[in-house]
C-alpha positions as CSV (number, residue, x, y, z in Angstrom):
1,X,36.1,26.7,64.8
2,X,32.7,28.7,65.9
3,X,31.3,29.3,69.0
4,X,28.6,27.3,68.3
5,X,31.1,24.3,68.2
6,X,31.1,24.4,72.4
7,X,28.6,22.9,74.3
8,X,26.4,25.2,76.8
9,X,27.1,24.0,79.9
10,X,30.4,24.7,78.4
11,X,29.9,27.8,76.7
12,X,28.6,28.6,80.1
13,X,32.1,28.2,82.3
14,X,33.6,30.0,80.0
15,X,31.8,33.1,80.4
16,X,32.0,32.7,84.0
17,X,36.2,32.9,83.9
18,X,35.7,36.3,81.6
19,X,32.6,38.0,83.6
20,X,35.4,38.1,86.2
21,X,39.2,39.2,86.8
22,X,42.4,37.3,86.6
23,X,43.3,36.4,90.3
24,X,39.7,35.8,90.7
25,X,39.9,32.8,87.3
26,X,42.5,31.5,89.9
27,X,39.8,31.3,92.2
28,X,37.1,29.9,90.4
29,X,40.2,27.3,89.0
30,X,40.6,26.4,92.7
31,X,36.8,26.1,92.8
32,X,37.1,23.5,90.3
33,X,39.9,22.2,91.5
34,X,37.7,21.3,94.8
35,X,35.0,20.0,93.0
36,X,36.7,16.9,90.5
37,X,34.4,14.1,92.1
38,X,36.7,11.1,92.8
39,X,37.5,8.1,91.1
40,X,35.0,5.7,91.3
41,X,36.1,2.0,92.3
42,X,36.2,0.7,89.4
43,X,38.9,2.5,88.4
44,X,40.2,3.7,91.9
45,X,40.8,-0.1,92.9
46,X,42.7,-0.6,89.4
47,X,44.4,2.5,88.2
48,X,45.5,0.5,85.3
49,X,42.8,1.6,83.6
50,X,43.6,5.2,83.5
51,X,45.6,6.9,80.6
52,X,48.5,9.7,82.1
53,X,48.3,12.6,80.1
54,X,51.7,12.9,80.5
55,X,52.5,16.3,79.2
56,X,51.0,17.8,82.4
57,X,53.5,18.7,84.9
58,X,51.6,17.5,87.6
59,X,50.7,13.5,87.3
60,X,46.7,13.7,86.2
61,X,45.0,10.8,84.6
62,X,41.8,10.2,83.7
63,X,39.5,7.5,82.2
64,X,36.4,7.3,79.8
65,X,34.0,5.0,79.3
66,X,31.0,5.7,75.8
67,X,27.2,4.7,75.7
68,X,26.8,1.8,73.7
69,X,24.0,4.0,72.0
70,X,22.9,6.1,68.8
71,X,24.1,9.6,70.1
72,X,27.7,7.3,72.1
73,X,27.6,9.6,75.2
74,X,30.8,9.8,76.7
75,X,31.1,10.0,80.8
76,X,35.0,11.8,82.0
77,X,37.3,10.2,84.8
78,X,39.7,12.7,86.3
79,X,42.7,11.6,89.1
80,X,45.2,14.3,90.2
81,X,46.2,14.8,93.9
82,X,45.3,17.5,95.8
83,X,48.1,18.9,95.4
84,X,47.9,19.2,92.0
85,X,45.1,22.6,91.9
86,X,45.5,23.6,88.4
87,X,45.9,19.5,86.8
88,X,43.0,19.0,89.0
89,X,41.2,21.9,88.0
90,X,41.1,22.0,84.1
91,X,40.2,17.8,85.0
92,X,37.1,19.7,86.8
93,X,36.0,22.3,83.5
94,X,36.1,19.6,81.9
95,X,34.0,17.3,83.5
96,X,31.6,19.8,83.8
97,X,31.3,21.0,80.5
98,X,31.7,17.8,78.9
99,X,31.2,15.2,81.2
100,X,27.4,13.6,79.4
101,X,27.2,14.9,76.2
102,X,27.2,12.9,73.1
103,X,31.2,12.2,71.2
104,X,29.8,13.7,68.3
105,X,29.5,17.3,70.8
106,X,33.2,16.7,72.5
107,X,34.8,16.3,68.9
108,X,34.1,19.4,68.2
109,X,35.1,21.8,71.0
110,X,37.8,24.4,69.6
111,X,41.2,22.2,70.5
112,X,41.4,26.7,71.7
113,X,39.1,26.1,74.5
114,X,41.4,26.1,76.6
115,X,42.8,29.1,75.7
116,X,39.3,30.5,76.3
117,X,39.3,30.6,79.6
118,X,41.1,34.5,79.8
119,X,43.8,32.1,82.1
120,X,47.1,32.8,79.3
121,X,48.7,35.4,81.1
122,X,48.4,33.9,85.1
123,X,49.2,30.0,84.5
124,X,52.5,29.4,83.0
125,X,52.3,28.4,79.3
126,X,53.5,24.4,79.7
127,X,50.3,24.1,82.3
128,X,47.5,25.1,79.8
129,X,49.7,22.9,77.5
130,X,48.3,20.7,80.3
131,X,44.8,21.7,79.7
132,X,44.9,21.3,75.9
133,X,46.7,18.0,75.8
134,X,44.1,16.8,78.3
135,X,40.8,17.9,75.6
136,X,43.0,16.1,72.8
137,X,43.4,13.0,74.8
138,X,39.7,12.6,75.6
139,X,38.9,13.0,71.4
140,X,41.8,10.8,71.0
141,X,40.1,8.3,73.1
142,X,36.1,9.2,71.8
143,X,37.8,8.0,68.4
144,X,38.8,5.3,69.2
145,X,36.9,4.0,71.1
146,X,34.3,4.7,68.7
147,X,36.3,3.5,65.9
148,X,37.1,-0.1,67.3
């Protein structure tokens, strides 16, 4: 897929990661971890509404809501403990880069988007797989929501 499939907010995040050194990329990932919004009460009070991304090394859960509009805007929600900064950071990247976008824009995001952050040498392959799985899970849940 082309870079045209990467939404502007996410493309800017990717550019930010690639504009700094490998060490600074890890620091940037930690900033996204710190900025991950807390879950709304409707999810924090009902954890059964969240789906675990089992491919992540740390316990990471997500939920999404697809608006009943023509564009089907998607709202993303993540839960990960503070002791899991890498998973939280990846969730923060996806939340900031994709939240509120039309479903079609998110579904068009290239599956290799996590690799485009330039972290493949700094983060273990297992952790990279976790972020790839988060994106795949988001796409699957969107497709399920649109089909149902």
